[in-house]
C-alpha positions as CSV (number, residue, x, y, z in Angstrom):
1,X,-49.7,-20.6,0.5
2,X,-49.7,-20.1,-3.3
3,X,-49.3,-23.1,-5.4
4,X,-46.2,-21.6,-7.1
5,X,-44.3,-21.4,-4.1
6,X,-45.5,-24.7,-3.1
7,X,-44.0,-26.3,-6.6
8,X,-40.9,-24.4,-6.5
9,X,-40.2,-25.8,-2.9
10,X,-40.7,-29.3,-3.9
11,X,-38.7,-28.7,-7.1
12,X,-35.8,-27.2,-5.3
13,X,-36.0,-30.2,-2.7
14,X,-35.8,-32.7,-5.2
15,X,-33.0,-30.9,-7.2
16,X,-30.8,-30.8,-3.9
17,X,-30.5,-34.8,-3.9
18,X,-27.7,-36.7,-4.6
19,X,-27.0,-36.9,-8.2
20,X,-27.1,-40.6,-10.0
21,X,-25.3,-41.5,-12.7
22,X,-28.4,-42.5,-14.8
23,X,-29.8,-41.9,-18.4
24,X,-33.6,-42.6,-19.3
25,X,-34.7,-45.4,-21.3
26,X,-37.2,-45.1,-24.1
27,X,-40.3,-47.6,-24.7
28,X,-43.5,-48.4,-23.1
29,X,-43.9,-47.2,-19.7
30,X,-46.3,-47.4,-16.5
31,X,-46.3,-45.0,-13.9
32,X,-48.3,-43.9,-10.9
33,X,-48.6,-41.0,-8.4
34,X,-50.4,-39.7,-5.5
35,X,-50.7,-36.2,-3.6
36,X,-53.1,-33.6,-2.9
37,X,-55.8,-31.7,-4.8
38,X,-56.8,-28.3,-4.3
39,X,-60.1,-27.6,-5.9
40,X,-60.8,-23.9,-6.8
41,X,-63.9,-21.9,-5.3
42,X,-66.8,-22.4,-7.4
43,X,-70.1,-20.3,-8.1
44,X,-73.4,-22.2,-8.2
45,X,-76.3,-20.5,-9.5
46,X,-79.7,-21.7,-8.4
47,X,-83.0,-21.0,-10.3
48,X,-86.4,-22.2,-9.5
49,X,-90.2,-21.0,-9.4
50,X,-89.7,-19.1,-5.9
51,X,-86.6,-17.4,-6.3
52,X,-83.1,-17.1,-7.8
53,X,-79.7,-16.7,-6.7
54,X,-76.1,-18.2,-6.3
55,X,-74.0,-19.6,-3.7
56,X,-69.9,-19.3,-3.8
57,X,-68.6,-22.7,-2.5
58,X,-65.2,-23.4,-1.2
59,X,-63.8,-27.2,-1.2
60,X,-61.4,-29.0,1.7
61,X,-58.1,-30.0,0.5
62,X,-58.0,-33.6,-0.2
63,X,-55.7,-36.5,-1.5
64,X,-55.6,-37.3,-5.2
65,X,-54.1,-40.0,-7.6
66,X,-53.3,-41.4,-11.0
67,X,-52.2,-44.2,-13.2
68,X,-51.1,-44.2,-16.7
69,X,-49.3,-46.2,-19.6
70,X,-47.5,-44.7,-22.3
71,X,-44.8,-44.6,-24.9
72,X,-41.2,-42.6,-24.4
73,X,-40.2,-41.6,-27.9
74,X,-37.0,-39.8,-26.5
75,X,-37.6,-35.9,-25.9
76,X,-41.5,-36.7,-26.4
77,X,-43.6,-39.1,-24.8
78,X,-47.6,-39.7,-24.7
79,X,-49.5,-41.5,-22.4
80,X,-53.2,-42.2,-21.4
81,X,-54.1,-41.5,-17.8
82,X,-56.9,-42.1,-15.2
83,X,-56.8,-39.9,-12.2
84,X,-59.2,-39.3,-9.2
85,X,-60.3,-36.6,-7.3
86,X,-62.8,-36.1,-4.4
87,X,-63.0,-32.6,-2.4
88,X,-65.9,-32.5,0.6
89,X,-67.9,-29.0,0.3
90,X,-66.5,-26.5,3.0
91,X,-67.7,-23.2,3.2
92,X,-70.4,-21.9,1.5
93,X,-71.4,-18.4,0.9
94,X,-75.1,-17.6,0.0
95,X,-76.3,-14.6,-1.7
96,X,-79.0,-13.7,0.6
97,X,-80.9,-10.9,-1.7
98,X,-81.8,-13.8,-4.2
99,X,-82.6,-16.2,-1.4
100,X,-84.4,-14.0,1.3
101,X,-87.8,-15.1,0.3
102,X,-87.0,-18.8,1.3
103,X,-89.5,-20.2,3.8
104,X,-87.1,-21.7,5.8
105,X,-85.0,-19.0,6.8
106,X,-85.8,-15.3,8.0
107,X,-83.0,-12.8,8.1
108,X,-82.5,-8.9,6.9
109,X,-82.1,-8.6,3.3
110,X,-79.0,-7.6,1.8
111,X,-76.8,-9.8,3.7
112,X,-75.0,-12.8,2.6
113,X,-75.0,-15.7,5.0
114,X,-73.0,-19.1,5.7
115,X,-75.3,-22.0,5.4
116,X,-74.6,-25.7,6.4
117,X,-74.2,-27.7,3.1
118,X,-72.9,-31.1,3.1
119,X,-71.4,-32.9,0.4
120,X,-68.8,-33.7,-2.2
121,X,-67.4,-33.3,-5.8
122,X,-65.8,-36.4,-7.0
123,X,-64.4,-36.6,-10.7
124,X,-62.7,-39.5,-12.2
125,X,-60.6,-38.5,-15.1
126,X,-59.8,-40.2,-18.2
127,X,-57.2,-38.2,-20.6
128,X,-54.7,-38.4,-23.3
129,X,-51.3,-36.5,-22.7
130,X,-48.4,-35.4,-24.6
131,X,-45.0,-34.4,-22.8
132,X,-42.0,-32.6,-24.2
133,X,-38.7,-33.7,-21.8
134,X,-35.9,-31.0,-21.5
135,X,-33.2,-33.5,-21.6
136,X,-29.4,-32.0,-20.6
137,X,-27.7,-35.2,-20.1
138,X,-28.5,-35.0,-16.4
139,X,-30.4,-37.5,-14.4
140,X,-32.7,-34.7,-13.7
141,X,-35.5,-34.3,-16.6
142,X,-37.8,-31.3,-16.4
143,X,-40.9,-31.4,-18.5
144,X,-43.9,-29.7,-19.6
145,X,-47.1,-31.3,-21.0
146,X,-50.8,-31.4,-21.7
147,X,-53.7,-33.4,-22.4
148,X,-57.4,-33.6,-23.2
149,X,-60.3,-35.8,-22.2
150,X,-63.2,-36.2,-19.9
151,X,-64.0,-36.3,-16.5
152,X,-66.4,-38.3,-15.2
153,X,-68.3,-36.1,-12.4
154,X,-70.2,-37.1,-9.2
155,X,-71.9,-34.2,-7.3
156,X,-73.7,-35.1,-3.9
157,X,-75.2,-32.2,-2.2
158,X,-77.4,-32.1,0.9
159,X,-78.8,-28.7,2.6
160,X,-81.6,-28.9,5.4
161,X,-82.3,-25.3,5.4
162,X,-83.2,-25.0,1.8
163,X,-84.8,-28.6,1.3
164,X,-81.8,-29.5,-1.0
165,X,-80.8,-33.3,-1.4
166,X,-79.8,-34.5,-4.4
167,X,-76.7,-36.5,-6.1
168,X,-76.1,-36.1,-9.9
169,X,-73.5,-37.9,-12.3
170,X,-72.4,-36.0,-15.7
171,X,-69.5,-36.3,-17.8
172,X,-67.6,-33.2,-18.8
173,X,-65.1,-32.3,-21.2
174,X,-61.7,-31.9,-19.6
175,X,-58.0,-30.3,-20.1
176,X,-55.0,-30.0,-18.2
177,X,-51.7,-28.5,-18.1
178,X,-48.6,-30.3,-16.7
179,X,-45.3,-29.4,-15.3
180,X,-42.7,-31.4,-13.7
181,X,-39.2,-32.9,-12.9
182,X,-38.3,-36.7,-13.4
183,X,-35.1,-37.9,-11.3
184,X,-34.0,-41.1,-13.1
185,X,-32.6,-43.5,-10.3
186,X,-31.5,-45.9,-13.1
187,X,-32.1,-45.5,-16.9
188,X,-35.8,-47.4,-16.5
189,X,-37.0,-46.1,-13.1
190,X,-37.6,-42.4,-12.5
191,X,-39.2,-40.6,-9.3
192,X,-41.5,-37.7,-10.3
193,X,-42.4,-34.2,-8.9
194,X,-45.2,-32.4,-10.9
195,X,-48.1,-29.9,-10.7
196,X,-51.3,-30.1,-12.7
197,X,-54.1,-27.8,-13.6
198,X,-57.1,-29.5,-14.4
199,X,-60.2,-27.9,-15.7
200,X,-63.6,-28.7,-17.0
201,X,-66.6,-27.3,-18.7
202,X,-69.4,-26.1,-17.2
203,X,-72.1,-28.3,-15.7
204,X,-76.0,-27.8,-15.6
205,X,-78.8,-30.0,-14.2
206,X,-82.1,-30.2,-12.6
207,X,-83.2,-31.5,-9.2
208,X,-86.9,-31.4,-8.4
209,X,-88.1,-27.6,-9.5
210,X,-84.6,-26.2,-9.2
211,X,-82.1,-25.5,-12.0
212,X,-78.5,-25.5,-11.1
213,X,-75.6,-24.6,-12.9
214,X,-72.1,-25.1,-11.8
215,X,-69.2,-23.1,-13.2
216,X,-66.4,-24.6,-14.7
217,X,-64.5,-26.8,-12.2
218,X,-61.0,-26.2,-12.0
219,X,-58.5,-28.1,-9.7
220,X,-54.4,-27.7,-8.9
221,X,-53.4,-30.9,-8.1
222,X,-49.7,-31.9,-6.8
223,X,-48.3,-35.4,-7.2
224,X,-45.2,-37.5,-6.3
225,X,-44.8,-40.9,-8.1
226,X,-42.7,-43.3,-10.0
227,X,-42.5,-44.1,-13.8
228,X,-41.0,-47.6,-15.2
229,X,-40.2,-47.7,-18.6
230,X,-39.6,-51.1,-20.3
231,X,-36.7,-51.1,-22.8
232,X,-36.7,-53.6,-25.2
233,X,-33.8,-52.4,-26.8
234,X,-33.4,-51.5,-30.6
235,X,-35.3,-53.3,-33.5
236,X,-34.5,-56.8,-34.0
237,X,-34.2,-56.1,-37.8
238,X,-31.2,-53.9,-37.3
239,X,-27.7,-55.3,-37.2
240,X,-26.0,-54.1,-34.1
241,X,-22.3,-53.2,-33.5
242,X,-19.7,-54.2,-30.9
243,X,-21.2,-52.1,-28.0
244,X,-17.5,-50.9,-27.3
245,X,-14.0,-51.3,-29.0
246,X,-10.7,-50.6,-27.7
247,X,-8.5,-49.3,-30.7
248,X,-5.1,-50.2,-28.7
249,X,-4.1,-46.5,-29.2
250,X,-5.1,-45.0,-25.9
251,X,-8.7,-44.4,-27.5
252,X,-11.6,-46.2,-27.2
253,X,-15.2,-46.1,-29.1
254,X,-18.4,-46.8,-27.1
255,X,-21.6,-47.5,-29.1
256,X,-25.1,-46.6,-28.2
257,X,-28.7,-47.9,-29.0
258,X,-30.8,-45.8,-31.6
259,X,-32.0,-42.5,-30.2
260,X,-30.5,-43.4,-26.8
261,X,-27.7,-41.8,-24.7
262,X,-27.7,-44.7,-21.9
263,X,-24.9,-46.4,-21.4
264,X,-25.4,-50.4,-21.6
265,X,-23.4,-52.9,-19.2
266,X,-20.7,-53.5,-22.1
267,X,-20.3,-49.7,-22.7
268,X,-19.7,-49.2,-19.0
269,X,-17.2,-52.1,-18.5
270,X,-15.3,-50.2,-21.7
271,X,-15.4,-47.1,-20.1
272,X,-14.1,-48.5,-16.9
273,X,-11.0,-49.8,-19.1
274,X,-10.5,-46.3,-20.5
275,X,-10.7,-44.5,-16.9
276,X,-8.3,-47.3,-15.7
277,X,-6.0,-46.4,-18.7
278,X,-6.3,-42.8,-18.0
279,X,-5.5,-43.3,-14.3
280,X,-2.5,-45.5,-15.0
281,X,-1.1,-43.6,-17.8
282,X,-1.5,-39.9,-15.9
283,X,-3.2,-38.6,-18.7
284,X,-3.3,-34.6,-18.8
285,X,-6.2,-34.3,-21.1
286,X,-9.2,-36.8,-22.2
287,X,-11.3,-36.0,-25.1
288,X,-14.8,-37.3,-25.4
289,X,-16.7,-36.8,-28.5
290,X,-20.4,-37.4,-29.2
291,X,-21.6,-38.6,-32.7
292,X,-24.9,-39.4,-34.0
293,X,-26.2,-41.3,-37.2
294,X,-28.0,-39.2,-40.1
295,X,-31.9,-40.4,-39.0
296,X,-32.9,-37.2,-37.2
297,X,-32.4,-33.2,-37.8
298,X,-29.3,-31.6,-37.5
299,X,-30.6,-29.6,-34.3
300,X,-31.5,-32.6,-32.4
301,X,-28.6,-35.0,-33.5
302,X,-26.4,-32.3,-32.3
303,X,-28.4,-32.5,-28.9
304,X,-28.0,-36.2,-28.5
305,X,-24.4,-36.1,-29.4
306,X,-23.7,-33.9,-26.5
307,X,-25.8,-36.0,-24.1
308,X,-24.3,-39.1,-24.9
309,X,-20.9,-37.5,-24.5
310,X,-22.0,-36.1,-21.0
311,X,-23.1,-39.7,-20.2
312,X,-19.4,-41.0,-20.5
313,X,-18.1,-38.3,-19.0
314,X,-20.1,-39.1,-15.7
315,X,-19.3,-42.5,-16.2
316,X,-15.4,-41.7,-16.4
317,X,-15.9,-39.5,-13.1
318,X,-17.4,-42.4,-11.5
319,X,-14.8,-44.3,-12.4
320,X,-12.2,-42.3,-10.6
321,X,-11.2,-39.6,-13.5
322,X,-11.1,-36.1,-12.5
323,X,-13.9,-34.1,-13.8
324,X,-11.3,-31.3,-14.7
325,X,-9.4,-33.4,-17.3
326,X,-12.3,-34.4,-19.4
327,X,-13.2,-32.4,-22.3
328,X,-16.7,-33.1,-23.9
329,X,-18.4,-32.0,-27.2
330,X,-20.7,-33.2,-29.6
331,X,-20.6,-33.0,-33.4
332,X,-23.7,-34.3,-34.0
333,X,-23.9,-36.3,-37.2
334,X,-21.1,-34.5,-39.2
335,X,-18.2,-36.8,-38.7
336,X,-19.8,-40.3,-39.7
337,X,-17.7,-43.7,-39.2
338,X,-19.4,-45.1,-41.6
339,X,-20.9,-42.3,-44.8
340,X,-24.7,-42.6,-45.4
341,X,-27.2,-40.9,-47.1
342,X,-29.4,-38.5,-44.9
343,X,-32.1,-40.3,-42.9
344,X,-30.0,-43.5,-42.6
345,X,-29.7,-45.4,-39.2
346,X,-26.5,-46.5,-39.3
347,X,-25.4,-48.2,-35.9
348,X,-21.6,-47.7,-36.4
349,X,-22.2,-43.9,-36.4
350,X,-24.1,-44.0,-32.9
351,X,-20.7,-43.8,-30.8
352,X,-18.7,-41.6,-28.5
353,X,-14.7,-41.3,-28.9
354,X,-12.5,-41.5,-26.1
355,X,-9.0,-40.1,-26.8
356,X,-6.1,-39.9,-24.0
357,X,-3.8,-37.0,-24.3
């Protein structure tokens, strides 16, 4: 089965799960994953005083895993990752023209031959990664990323027919591309399903009188895991507003932490009051308008204001309000409650207004 098919099927399976009304937190996070590693076929080139040639080496599929620690800034996050991959050597096709003079085997020239080679390739990766999260106001957050680092490799190879028995360790330059989707069970806890293409530079070493060159190792890794974000809240030096305000006119204000669309427990309580008001008063329309302060770019703040509005909409629906009654829009930083200069973090402007009609 092609890797792309596996990834697509896994993503669809996650997306079919029952949605949970959660928004992601920001801050320091820890995570771990486990899955399978499919190592690409590799060409090994041998050179020694007797002869030279190459072997086409295939590998068995094997388990893989990783752990990481990082910081989530919002749409962008970065982490340091440690990973483990080890694949046993499977089929080996030997270029016979090159090896026909070997004294251990005598078969007609011009043929390739399968030989019995035992061993493995093991890689412990240490990577620095950067990701971009595509936030749509949903608990499902697709993401892409990439990383650079080093792979600490160990090769162990034994082939009695060719008098080969060696073990070799070498660090190699490593890089990877990442694509996946997170499902936020709570604002702080997410389940992840992801694909990683892990590549390294060529390796070359000598054992006895034989020089061996290995083409650049490459792996396709599919991992399922969890991530937990330690949300320590906004900076202590910044004064916070009341989390939410009931204006007494069938309208409500709900405030948010800096660069967040997560509803606090107090905010959920006010949204619940708004939902009760809407159900009791038989509202025909509920306007939900998201706002931000002026500390980000216009485009980023526009998207953040929509995410805040969507978070309130989902909470109203959870509290029993018909989704068809709710109209959500975001106005970014264009309508501040407290006028400020551009770039100023103003807690009163990070809000959603709920108006009953």
